[in-house]
N, C-alpha and C positions, 0 to 999 in steps of 0.2 A: 095570277096574282103573286105579288112578292111575298115571301115568308114573313110572318109577323116578327117584329123586333129587330129588323135589319138596321144597322148603324153605319155611319161614315167610317168609324174606326174599323168595323168588320170588313169594310170595302178596301181598307188599306191606308186610310188617312187618319192619323192620330193628331187631332187638333189640340188636345190637352198637352201633348209633348211639345208641339211647336210653340204654344203659348208659354210653356215653362222655360223655353230656350231664349225667348226675347230679352228678358232682363240680363241673362248671362251674355248674350251677344252685345247688349248695350254696355255692360261693364268692360268688355274687351275693347269695344270701339272707343270708349271714353279715354283709353290710354293713348289714343292717337289724335284726340280732338285738339284743334287749334282754336285761336280766338275768333276765327271767322265762322265756326259752327254754332248756329243758333238752336237748332233742334235736329237730333239725329235719329237713332234706332227707336222704333215704336210708333211713330206717327204714320200718316198716309204718305208723307213725302219728307225727305230730309231738307232742312232749311240751312242755307249757307250764305253768309254775307260776303259781299265783294269788297272787303276792306282793302285788299291788295290793289284794287282798281283806282283808289283815291289819288294815288301819286302818278297815275298814267294819263297821258293825253288821249290815247285811243286804244283802250284795252280790248283784247280779243280773247274769247274763250276757245280753248282747243280741247276736243273730246276724242276719246278712242275707246273701242270695245274689242275684246278678244277672249279666247278661252285657253285652257291648258292643253286641250287636245288629247290624243291617245297616250300621252305620258301618264294620264290618270290610270291606265290599265296596269302600270307598274305599281302604283299605290294600292290598287285593289289586290294584287297578288302578294305584295309584301305586308300589307296591313299598316303601312306607314303613311299617314295622311297629314302630317304636321308641316310639310314643306311645299305642297302643291299650291297652297294659298300664296306663298311668295312668288311662285311662277305666275300665278294669275295676275298679280299686281304688276310684275315685271313685263309681261307680254303687252299690257296696255300702256304703262307709263313709259317704257322705252320707245314707244312710237310717238307719243305726244311731245316728248322732250326734243325730238328732231326738229320741231318747229320753234325751239327756244322757249317753250312754255315752262313755267314754274308750276309743278303739280299742286293742286288744291285739295281735291277730294276724290273718293273712290266708293263705288258700290259693287257688291258681289251678287251672284246668282248661283244657288245650289239647287239642282234638280235631282231627286232620288225617287226610287220606288218605295222603299220603306225607310223612314227617317231614323237614323241611329244617333243617339245623343252624343256619345264620345267622339264619333267620327265627325259630326257636324261641328263640335267645339274645336277639335283639332284643326279642321279646315279654316275656321274663322280666326283662330289664333295665328295661323300662318299668314292669313291675309293681313292681320293687324301688324305682324312683324314686317311684312313687305311694305305696308304703308309707312311704318316708322322709318324704314330704310330710305324711302322715297321722299320723306318730309311732307307727307300729306295726311289727310284725315279720312278714316273709315266712317262714313256717315249713314250707311244703311245697306239694304239689299233685299233679297227675296230667298226664302227657303221653301221650295215647292215639293209637295209629296204627290208623285204621279204614278200611282199604283198601276202596274201592268206595262208601263213604258220602259222601265229599266229592269235589268236582271237583279236578283238579290245580291246585295253587297256592292252594287255599282251606283255611280252618280255622275253628274256633269257639273262643271265649274266654269263660270265665265265672269268677266268683270267689266267695269265701265269707269274710266278715269277722265277727270276734267282738270285742265290747267289754264293758266292765264299768261298772256304775253302782250307787250306793247307792239302795236301793229308795225311800226317802223323797224322793229328788231327781228321780224320773221325772216329767216333766210330764204332767198329766192334762187332757183336754178340759174337765173341769168347772172348771179354774182360769181358763179364758178368760171374760172379762166384757165386756158392752157398755161401750163407752168405751175399751177397749184399742186400742193403736195398732199398725198393720202396718208393719214395717220390712223392706224388700227388700235383700238382698245381691246385688249384680250377678253375672250369669253371664259367662262368657268368650265366649259365642256359643251354638251349637246344643247343646253338650255331647254327649250320646249318645242323643238321642231324635228321633223323627220322620224318620229317614233313608230310610224307604221312600217317603215323600212328597217328601223333598228330592231323591232320585235321579230320581224320576218327573218332577219339575218342571224341574230344572236340567240333567240329563244326557239324559233321553229326550225331553222336550218342547222345551226351549230349545236343545238340542244344544250345550251349553257343554262345553269341554274342561277337564279337571282341571289341565292344565299352563298354562292361559291366565291371564295377569295381568289381574285385574279392578280397574279404577281405584277403584270405590267401596268395595272391600274392602281395598285397599292391599297385596294379596298375590295369589298364585295361588289359583284356586278350590280346588285340592287342599289347599293349606296351610290355608285357612279351614275346610274341612270336617273336616280332621284336627286342628284346634285342640283340645287336651285339655280334658276336663271339669275344672273347678276342684274342688279338694279343700278343704273348709271345716273339717276336723276340728280343727285347732289353735285357730283363732279361736272356733269354737263352744264348745269346752271352756272357753275363757276367759269367754265370755258367760255360760254356766251357773254358773261359779264367782263372777262378779263382780256379776251383775245378776239381777233377777227376770224370768225368761223364762216366760211363760204357755204358750206353744206354739211349735213350730218345724216348718216344712214344707219338705221337699226338693221343688223344682219339677221333676219329671221327666216321664215320659210321661203325657199327660192334662193337662199344663199346670197353671196355677194354679187353674183351675176344678175339677179333680178332686182335686188334692193338698192344697190348703189346708183344705177341709172335714174332712179326716181327723183334724185336731187340734183341732176345734171342737165344742162341744156342740150339741144339737138346736135350741136356741132362739136361736142367734146367726147373723148373716150378715156376711160380710166385704164391705166396700165399698171398691173400689180406684178411684183417680182416674187415668185413662189420661193419659199425657203427662208425669207428674211424675218418671218415671225414663227414662234413655236406652235406646233400643232399638238393639242392634248392627245395622249395615246389612245383614247377611246375611238378616235376617228380612224387611225391606222388599223386598229383591230377590226372595226366594222368593214373597212375597205378590203382587208385581207380575207376575212372569213366569208364575205359575200361576193368576192371577186368583182367588186364594183369599179367601174371605170372612173378615172379622175374627173371627167366631165360630169358624170352623174353625181359624184361627191360634191362638186362645186355648185351644182344647182339644187342640192338637197339640204346640205348642212352648212353651219357657219365656219367649220374647219379652224376654229380658234379665233375668228374675228367676231367680236361681240358688237362693236360699233365701228364705223369708219368715218372719220372727220376729214373734210376737205378744207385746207387752210392755205393762205398765201405762203410762198416759200420762206419769206422772212420771219414768219411766225412759227415755223415747224419745230425748231429746237426748243423754243420756250414752251410750246404746248406739250411736247413729249416730256420735258422735265417736270412740268406741273402735274401731269398724270402720274408719273412715277413717284413724285412726292406724296401723292394721295394713295400710293400703293396699288395702282393699276398697272398691268402690263401694257406698255405703249411702244409702238414701233412704226417707223417710216416704212411703208410697204409699197410705195409707187408714186405715180404722178398723173396729172391730167394732161392730155395732148389733144390736138385738133383731130377730128375724125368723126365717124359715124357713132352716135351715142350707143354706149355699151361698155363692156368690161373685157379686157384681155388679161389672162394670167399666164406669165411666161416662166 
């Protein structure tokens, strides 16, 4: 028989704490709410009107889901939880905008062993900041208390983004032609990929401390590793509105080698010229300390390439100029040629 007086809270699930957080989450979410949000945090489901579809002939919803991954372990060790929410939004939104989608709304999922009020609020505040950067609404989510599944002080964070696009404007791989130009939009650093290798090299092998100031980085190691993923939504929406964009690739896990071919047809090959774009120093540091081959770096990290746009040659200078006016690093990094689909970096 179970001992008398056992409770859900004693088993590790604090319902009262979760309920007390709902209105706080709601107030945070309301700072991002657009006119299309009918009902957000607190209901069984978020209600979002498709106002944007009224002016479209054939509207298409574009959805994406992703997580922050093992970058969260840096947040656990440093106690800094206010930026990983931005990463969560970025990892989802930067995917759906490759289809020319205008972001509409976002939901998050936080799973933890023991719910901690300040940590949860810091995470959601970061998610809201990311949504504001993307021009979308935070409409809801789930905060799950999973006693025994996570170690004390640990949690998981995932997100779900939905955008909308006119069907005729969705870029197709068949639009890419030999002679098109590759334009890179700079990353802010590691973004949220490759952290299993990052931690192995810097923390386990090199024995570096997250609180140590690193001269070549110009900040502490922890600050560099927690630098948020850039959110490209607003400027990408502008690019698709103003220019002919044949294809756009988000350079995430797998690097440029795996992500760029996803938006190219079978008979084309991307040729990139190494050295024509700046590489943030964190990548050189990881490669040097881990004695990592260039090929392994290329298939693991973004190496300074946040997004790569494929544009007709006649559009290249105007696209670069527009990106730089918006204060993004932008560089012509190569071209598309005939050949077996893939990427060569020379």
